[in-house]
N, C-alpha and C positions, 0 to 999 in steps of 0.2 A: 488330493488338495483341490479345493474349489477353483474353477476358472470363471466364476461369475464376476462381472465387472463391478467394482465398488461405487457407492454413492457417497456424497458429502452433504450433510444436512446441518444448517445452522438455524437457531431459533432464539428470539429475544422477546421478552414480555415482562409484565409485572410479576413479581414472585408470588407464589402461593402453593398450597398443597396439591399434589397429584399431577404435576406437569410431567415429571420424568416417567411416572407410571403410565400416563396416557400416551406419550410419544413412543416409549419402548414397547408398550402393548400393541400399538398400531403397527410397528415394525414386525413384531412377532406374528401378527395376523396376516402379513403378506410374505411370510417365510423369510424374514430378514434375520441376519446374523450380525450383531454389533462387533466391529473389529477394534474400534477406538472411541472413547467417549470422554468429554471434559465438560464440566459445568461450573458455574460460579454465580453467586448472588451478591450484588453490590449493596451492602447494608445502608449506605448513604442515600442511594436513589431507590432502593427496592427493586432494581431491575435484575431479572434472571437471564443468564446467557448460557447457551448450550451449543456444542459442536459434536456431531456424531458421524463417524465413518462406519458404514455398514454395507453388507452385500445382500442382494435379493434377486431371485429369478424373475421378478415381475418387471414390466416396463416402467419407464419413468412416469408415465401418465397414471398408472395404477398406484405407484408408490406415492406420488404427489397427492392424489385424491384421498388416500388413506391418512397421510400425515396431516393434511389440511383439515380433515374432519376431526382428528384428534386434537389439533391445536386451536380449533375455532372457539371453544369456550374460554380460552385464555387471551383472545385478541392478540395473538402472537404475530410478530414479523418473522418470516422464515424464508430461507433459500434452499434450493435442492438442485443438485447437478450430478452428472457422472463425474467421477474423479478425473477421468481421461479428457474431459472437456476443459481445455486450458483457458485461463483468463487471458484476455487480449490487452496489451499495454501500448500506449502511445508515449514515447519518450521525448521530452523537451530538454534542450541543451543550448548553452550559449557558446562560449569559447573554450572553457575548461572541459576536456574530454575524458578525464580519468574515470569518472563514474559511468559514463556511457560505455566506454570500452570494456570496463569490468562487467557490466550487466550483459553485454553482448557475448562476452566470453563464457560467462556462467550459463547463459541460456543455451549456447551452442554445445556445451559439454554435458548438458542435462541437469545442471544444479538448480536452475530456475525453471519451474514448470509453467512458462508463459509463452505466448506468441507476441511478436513485435512486428506489426504490419507497417508502421510508419514512424519516422523520426522528424520532429519539428524543431526549427531553430530560428532565432532572430539574427543569426550570422551564418556565413557560408563556410566557416572553418571546419565543420565536421561533416561536410557533404561527402568527402572521399571515404570516410569511415562507413557511412551508410551504403555507399555504392559497393565497397569491398565486401559487405555482408549481404548484398542483394536486397536491401530494404529501401523502400521509398523515402526520399528526403524532400521535405517541404520547407521552403524558405519563407518565413513570415516576419519581415523586419517591422519593428514596432517604434512608432513615434507617438507623441501626445495626440497628434491629429488623427492617426489611423488606428489607435489602440482598440476601439470598439469594433471596427471593421475586421481587424485581424483576429480578435477573440471570437467573433461570429464565424470566421473561417475555421478556427480551431474546433468550435463546436460542431461544425459541419463534418470535419474530419472524424471526430469521435463517433458520429452517427454512421458515416459511410463505412467505417472500419469496425463497427460493433465493438468499440473500445470499452473495457471494463474499468481501467484505471489509467490515469495520466501521471507519469513519473517525471518530476522536475529534477533532472540529473545535473545540478548546478546551472539551472536556468535562471539568469540574473535579471528577471523582470518581475515586478509586482503585479499579480493578477487582480482584476477588478472585483469589487464586492459581488457584482452580478454573476460573474463567471464562477466565483467560489461557491456561491449559493446554488447555481445550477448543477455543479459537479460536487456537491457536498459529500464527503466521505469517499470520494473517488480520485482525489489528487494527493499524491505523496511527494513531500519535499525533503531534500537533505540539506540541513543547515549546518554550517561548519563551525558549530560551537556546542557546548553542553548546555542546552536550554534548561532553565530560563535565563541563564547568564549570557551576556554579549550578543544581544539581538541586533539585527540589521546588518549594515555593511562593515567590512573589514574586521571581523571578529578576532582574527589572529593578532592583528595589531592592537586591538583593545586588550586582549589577553596578555600580550607582551608588556604593554604599558602598566598593567596591574601586577605583573610579576607572578602570575599563577604558576602552580606546580603541576597542575593537571589540565590538559586540553581534551576536547572531545568533539563528537558529532552527534546530531539528533535527527532522526527521521520522524516526520510528523505529518498528520493530515493538514491540508491547507484550509484556512478560514480567512474571513475578511480582515481579521486582526493579524498583523504581520508577525510571523514566527510565534504565534500563540496557539496553534492548533493542537488537537489531542496527540500526545506523544506515543509513538509506536515502538521505537528502539533507540538505544543510546549506547555509547562506548567511550572510554577515556584512555588516554595515554599519558604517562608521567614525563614531565619535562623539567629542565633546570634553569637557573639564572643564566647559564652560558648559551642558551639557545636564543638566536635572533628571531625576529618576527617572520623572516623567510624560512628559518628552520621549523618554526611552529607550523607554517603553512605546508611544508613538505611532509612533516610527520602527520599532519592532519589529513592530508589527501588519502593516506592509507586507511585511516579510521573512517573517513567518509565512504570510501568504497565498500568497506565491510558492513557498516551500519545500513546503508541503503540497500545492499543486496539482501541482508537479513529481513528488512522491512518488506521488500517486494515479495520475497518468498513467503512470508507470513500472510500477506494479502492473497497471493496466488493459491495458497492452501486453505483459504477461508478461516484463518486462525485469529482474525482481529474483529472484535465486537466493540462498537462505539457505545459508550455510556456517558452521555453528557459531554463534559470537557475532557473526559479520560477515555482510555481504552482498556478492554479486557483482552489479553493476548494469551491464547492457548498454545504453549510451546509444544 
């Protein structure tokens, strides 16, 4: 059995003939062996997306040069890394800690292949959780007067810690348009409803008032439009007329944990490709 460390390659470009042939041919040329491959063409946009897991005895510099040369005629956006190089996540949280605790647990037992160097909050409620896990906790209280300053501090933290993704684990502040733009495709939020229904605040109360029979949670990329970003993962749970708004919130917390963990894992494994307002998710 091979002991060569595997690579993960992702590629996105306008669809056309010869893309797969060119990329797989370049991998063969460096002694590559494909272990897993998924591809999809979005017919609405004409965008081709590809994710390949492969092994090669060559260095990442040699591999990158070969794949970039093969992809050049297609003007493709691509990423390449060793599978063992874990994505680094900055988690933001307010007072509700259930999603944060779940992510930390899954990361510690090896279910989430990420590193978590820092936790940021606009409240002090979760500081003890960060300390218990040996993770830096940064308190950034937000007011209308200091919002811009605190977001600049957040950007500085992402740079200092080489952060790949910012996870909003029930962080109850609306991010500015400027921040959303600077971190486009790198902020994942968990919204406690099945979008596009019940956007904004108190969605469980909105759902209760409408007498819904299904509640859910949605993990999505954050954009300047509140709760309108490309959807990554969703799940629902059946409820009845007998459930109160508080019951819905209690049931919903379990759904939120599950959906956010799935979305983070998909990001960590480079399985999400953005295509306009939608995502291609290679399960």
